[in-house]
C-alpha positions as CSV (number, residue, x, y, z in Angstrom):
1,M,81.4,9.9,85.1
2,S,78.9,12.7,84.0
3,V,75.2,13.1,82.8
4,V,74.3,16.1,80.6
5,I,71.0,17.2,79.1
6,K,71.1,18.7,75.7
7,L,67.9,20.1,74.1
8,N,67.2,20.3,70.4
9,R,66.2,24.1,70.7
10,V,68.9,26.5,71.4
11,D,66.6,29.1,73.0
12,R,64.9,26.4,75.1
13,V,61.5,27.9,74.5
14,Y,58.5,25.7,74.2
15,R,54.8,26.4,73.9
16,P,52.0,23.9,74.7
17,P,51.5,21.2,73.2
18,D,55.0,21.2,71.8
19,V,57.2,18.2,72.3
20,I,60.4,18.8,74.3
21,G,63.1,16.8,72.5
22,G,66.8,16.2,73.1
23,T,69.5,13.9,74.1
24,I,70.9,12.7,77.4
25,I,74.6,12.3,77.2
26,V,76.3,9.8,79.6
27,D,80.1,9.8,79.8
28,T,81.6,7.0,81.7
29,P,85.2,6.0,82.1
30,S,84.2,2.2,82.1
31,S,81.1,0.2,81.5
32,V,78.2,0.9,84.0
33,S,75.3,-1.1,85.0
34,H,72.2,0.8,85.7
35,Q,68.5,0.2,86.7
36,G,67.1,2.5,84.0
37,V,67.3,6.2,82.8
38,R,64.4,8.3,84.0
39,L,63.4,11.9,82.9
40,T,61.2,14.3,85.0
41,A,59.7,17.4,83.9
42,V,58.4,19.7,86.6
43,G,56.9,23.1,86.8
44,H,56.1,25.1,89.9
45,I,55.5,28.7,91.2
46,M,57.5,29.7,94.2
47,L,56.0,32.5,96.3
48,Q,57.8,34.5,98.8
49,L,56.5,37.3,101.2
50,S,58.1,40.6,101.2
51,P,59.7,41.6,104.5
52,R,58.9,45.2,104.1
53,Q,55.2,44.4,103.8
54,V,54.7,41.6,106.5
55,G,57.8,42.1,108.6
56,V,61.2,40.3,108.7
57,F,60.2,37.4,111.0
58,E,57.0,36.6,109.4
59,A,58.6,36.6,105.9
60,L,61.2,34.1,107.2
61,Y,59.0,31.7,109.2
62,K,55.7,31.9,107.5
63,S,56.0,29.8,104.3
64,V,53.8,30.1,101.2
65,K,53.1,26.7,99.7
66,P,54.5,26.4,96.2
67,I,52.0,25.8,93.3
68,E,52.6,22.8,91.2
69,L,52.0,23.4,87.5
70,M,53.1,20.1,86.1
71,H,54.8,16.9,87.1
72,K,55.6,14.2,84.6
73,V,57.9,11.3,84.8
74,V,59.0,9.2,81.7
75,D,61.3,6.2,81.7
76,I,63.7,6.7,78.8
77,Q,65.6,3.5,79.0
78,A,65.0,0.1,80.6
79,P,67.7,-1.3,83.0
80,G,71.0,-2.4,81.3
81,K,74.5,-1.7,80.9
82,L,76.2,1.4,79.3
83,P,79.6,0.9,77.5
84,R,82.8,2.8,78.3
85,G,82.9,6.3,76.8
86,E,80.1,8.7,75.6
87,T,76.4,7.3,75.1
88,E,73.7,9.5,73.6
89,I,70.2,8.6,74.6
90,P,67.5,10.5,72.7
91,F,64.3,11.5,74.5
92,A,60.9,13.2,73.7
93,I,58.4,14.3,76.3
94,S,55.2,16.3,75.5
95,L,54.4,19.6,77.2
96,E,50.8,19.2,77.9
97,T,48.5,21.6,79.8
98,P,47.0,19.9,82.8
99,K,43.1,19.4,82.9
100,G,41.5,22.4,84.4
101,G,44.8,24.1,84.9
102,K,47.2,26.4,82.9
103,L,50.9,26.6,82.3
104,F,51.9,30.1,83.1
105,E,55.0,31.7,81.3
106,S,58.3,31.4,82.8
107,F,59.1,34.4,85.0
108,H,61.9,35.2,87.5
109,G,60.9,38.1,89.9
110,A,62.0,39.2,93.3
111,Y,59.1,37.4,95.2
112,I,57.4,35.3,92.5
113,N,59.3,32.7,90.3
114,I,57.7,30.6,87.6
115,Q,60.2,27.9,86.8
116,Y,60.2,24.7,84.6
117,L,62.9,22.1,85.1
118,L,63.9,18.9,83.3
119,T,65.9,16.3,85.3
120,A,67.6,13.2,83.8
121,E,68.6,10.6,86.3
122,L,70.8,7.4,85.8
123,I,69.3,5.1,88.4
124,R,71.9,2.9,90.1
125,G,72.1,0.5,93.0
126,Y,71.3,1.4,96.6
127,L,74.9,1.7,97.7
128,Q,76.1,3.4,94.5
129,K,76.2,7.1,93.7
130,Q,73.2,8.4,91.7
131,M,73.9,10.5,88.7
132,S,71.7,13.2,87.5
133,S,71.6,16.4,85.5
134,M,69.1,19.4,85.5
135,I,68.3,22.0,83.0
136,E,65.7,24.8,82.8
137,F,63.4,25.3,79.8
138,M,61.1,28.2,79.1
139,V,57.5,28.0,78.6
140,E,55.6,30.7,76.5
141,E,51.9,31.1,75.9
142,R,50.4,30.7,72.5
143,N,50.0,34.0,70.8
144,E,46.7,35.8,71.3
145,Q,44.9,37.0,68.1
146,I,44.4,40.7,68.8
147,P,43.8,43.2,65.9
148,R,46.8,45.5,65.6
149,G,44.5,48.5,65.5
150,L,43.2,47.6,69.1
151,I,46.9,47.9,70.5
152,E,47.6,51.1,68.8
153,S,44.5,52.6,70.2
154,T,45.8,52.0,73.7
155,T,48.0,55.2,73.5
156,V,47.8,57.1,76.7
157,N,48.8,61.0,77.0
158,F,50.7,62.0,80.1
159,Y,52.1,65.2,81.5
160,I,54.6,65.9,84.3
161,T,54.4,69.2,86.1
162,H,55.2,70.5,89.5
163,D,51.6,70.2,90.4
164,T,51.5,66.3,89.6
165,Q,54.3,65.4,92.1
166,K,53.3,63.6,95.3
167,H,56.7,64.2,97.0
168,M,58.5,67.3,98.0
169,I,60.3,69.1,95.3
170,S,62.9,72.0,95.3
171,P,61.3,75.5,96.0
172,V,63.0,76.7,92.8
173,L,61.3,74.0,90.7
174,R,57.9,74.7,92.3
175,S,58.1,78.4,91.9
176,G,59.5,78.4,88.3
177,G,57.7,75.3,87.2
178,F,58.2,72.7,84.5
179,K,56.1,70.8,82.0
180,I,56.8,67.6,80.1
181,T,54.1,66.1,77.9
182,G,54.1,62.9,75.9
183,R,52.3,59.8,75.0
184,V,53.0,55.9,75.4
185,V,51.5,52.7,74.1
186,T,50.4,51.0,77.4
187,Q,49.2,47.7,75.8
188,C,52.3,46.0,74.5
189,S,53.4,42.8,72.9
190,L,56.3,41.0,74.7
191,S,58.0,40.4,71.4
192,E,58.0,44.1,70.4
193,Y,58.9,47.3,72.3
194,V,57.4,49.9,74.5
195,T,57.0,53.0,72.3
196,G,56.0,56.6,72.5
197,E,57.4,60.2,72.6
198,L,57.8,63.0,75.1
199,T,58.4,66.8,74.8
200,V,59.9,69.2,77.3
201,E,57.5,72.2,77.0
202,H,59.1,74.2,79.8
203,S,61.6,74.1,82.6
204,C,62.9,76.7,84.8
205,V,66.1,74.8,85.6
206,P,68.4,72.6,83.4
207,I,67.6,69.0,82.9
208,S,70.2,66.4,83.7
209,S,68.6,63.3,82.1
210,I,65.3,61.6,81.4
211,D,65.0,57.8,82.1
212,L,62.5,55.1,81.6
213,Q,62.2,52.7,84.6
214,L,60.3,49.4,84.0
215,L,58.8,48.2,87.2
216,R,57.2,45.0,88.3
217,V,54.3,44.8,90.9
218,E,54.2,41.5,92.6
219,S,51.4,40.6,94.9
220,V,51.3,37.4,97.0
221,A,48.2,36.4,99.0
222,A,48.8,34.9,102.5
223,S,46.2,34.2,104.9
224,D,44.0,37.3,105.4
225,R,46.5,39.8,103.7
226,T,48.0,40.5,100.4
227,A,51.7,41.6,100.3
228,T,52.4,43.8,97.3
229,E,56.0,44.9,96.3
230,T,57.1,47.1,93.5
231,S,60.7,46.8,92.3
232,E,62.7,48.0,89.3
233,I,63.4,45.6,86.5
234,Q,65.6,47.9,84.2
235,S,66.2,51.5,83.5
236,T,66.7,52.9,80.1
237,Q,68.0,56.5,79.4
238,V,66.3,58.3,76.6
239,A,67.9,61.8,77.1
240,D,71.3,62.9,78.5
241,G,71.7,66.6,79.4
242,D,69.4,69.6,79.0
243,V,66.9,68.6,76.4
244,C,65.9,71.1,73.8
245,R,62.4,72.7,74.6
246,G,59.8,71.7,72.1
247,L,61.8,68.8,70.7
248,A,59.9,65.4,70.4
249,V,62.1,62.7,72.1
250,P,61.3,59.1,71.0
251,I,60.5,56.5,73.8
252,Y,61.9,53.1,72.9
253,M,62.4,50.3,75.5
254,V,63.1,46.6,74.9
255,L,61.4,44.1,77.3
256,P,63.8,41.6,78.9
257,R,62.7,38.1,78.2
258,L,63.1,36.2,81.6
259,L,62.0,39.3,83.7
260,T,58.7,40.0,82.1
261,C,55.7,37.9,81.2
262,P,52.0,38.5,80.2
263,T,50.2,40.5,83.0
264,L,48.2,37.9,85.0
265,A,46.1,37.7,88.2
266,T,45.0,34.6,90.1
267,G,43.7,34.0,93.6
268,A,47.1,33.3,95.1
269,F,49.2,36.0,93.3
270,S,49.3,38.7,90.6
271,L,51.9,40.1,88.3
272,E,51.6,43.6,86.9
273,F,54.0,46.0,85.2
274,E,54.4,49.7,85.2
275,L,56.5,52.4,83.3
276,S,57.9,55.2,85.2
277,I,59.2,58.3,83.4
278,V,61.8,60.0,85.6
279,V,63.1,63.5,84.8
280,T,66.2,64.5,86.9
281,F,66.9,68.3,87.2
282,E,70.1,70.1,88.1
283,V,69.1,72.5,90.9
284,G,71.5,74.9,92.5
285,L,72.1,74.7,96.3
286,S,70.4,77.1,98.7
287,R,72.4,80.0,100.1
288,H,71.4,78.7,103.5
289,A,72.8,75.2,102.9
290,L,75.9,74.0,104.8
291,L,79.2,74.4,103.0
292,Y,77.5,76.6,100.4
293,D,79.2,76.6,96.9
294,P,77.7,78.8,94.2
295,N,78.8,76.4,91.6
296,A,77.4,73.3,93.1
297,T,74.1,71.6,92.2
298,K,72.0,68.8,93.5
299,M,69.8,66.2,91.6
300,V,66.0,66.6,92.0
301,S,63.6,64.2,90.2
302,A,60.1,64.2,89.0
303,N,58.2,61.3,87.7
304,E,55.1,59.9,86.2
305,T,54.1,56.2,86.5
306,L,51.7,54.5,84.0
307,P,50.4,51.0,84.1
308,L,51.5,48.6,81.3
309,R,49.6,45.5,80.2
310,L,51.9,43.0,78.5
311,M,50.6,40.4,76.2
312,R,51.9,37.5,74.0
313,I,50.5,38.4,70.5
């Protein structure tokens, strides 16, 4: 015997106040008596502390209370008897924003998870095995009405040189120098792309590659401190090999659906995003290096990180 939930929308994406519709499919080898069919829709935010920020033991034993966004129970069918074979039970449940609250967009991060689940349960007798099925549905915010010109005006110019690096770089790079300039639109729609361009003005050593790293910055408040952790979502290569000097290289990055959401900040947590432009150079080994090989090279990187504001427009 099995219970399966099938939603009407293939992408399982809903926006308040949409109605979540679908079918509960119950397959039984023989007729089955039941005490009713119940549907439960829940939404919650699961928060976790980063061990690198608060320590391993504190992260394991100091729990952060989940935040409940919604909890709705609907009885789909009264007690009765299901015939042998496959039975389809249609359902509809409204996705309503709670009074004084908000339904945040679905998001799956390293330390913050915003998840919405739909559970169908075939209620049976006390000594009989309960049958249930669970499926995740996605919640998106309604599109904001923002003029297109306002978004395009958020283009930020950047430059990457040996003087802008906060970490130690190769003496060859520091003495010869390099300069990469460009621009990026830092206020982006989640349904579109991160766009811009960059140009290698000068580099004293060959370039191996240029990559775009999409980063998430998750902050969780616990007691008297806030644990903030930055992690990589995805990396996109925009150039492979030594880039021609003075050539404008387009920047084009697709935003992954479940791993991004509108930038938000609340009292308990915040979600921000950044774009890191990473330039990797091929630098020859020093003559004083162990096992020196005149043809060998090592990879040295330089980067520039820009904040991104993601919106649903």
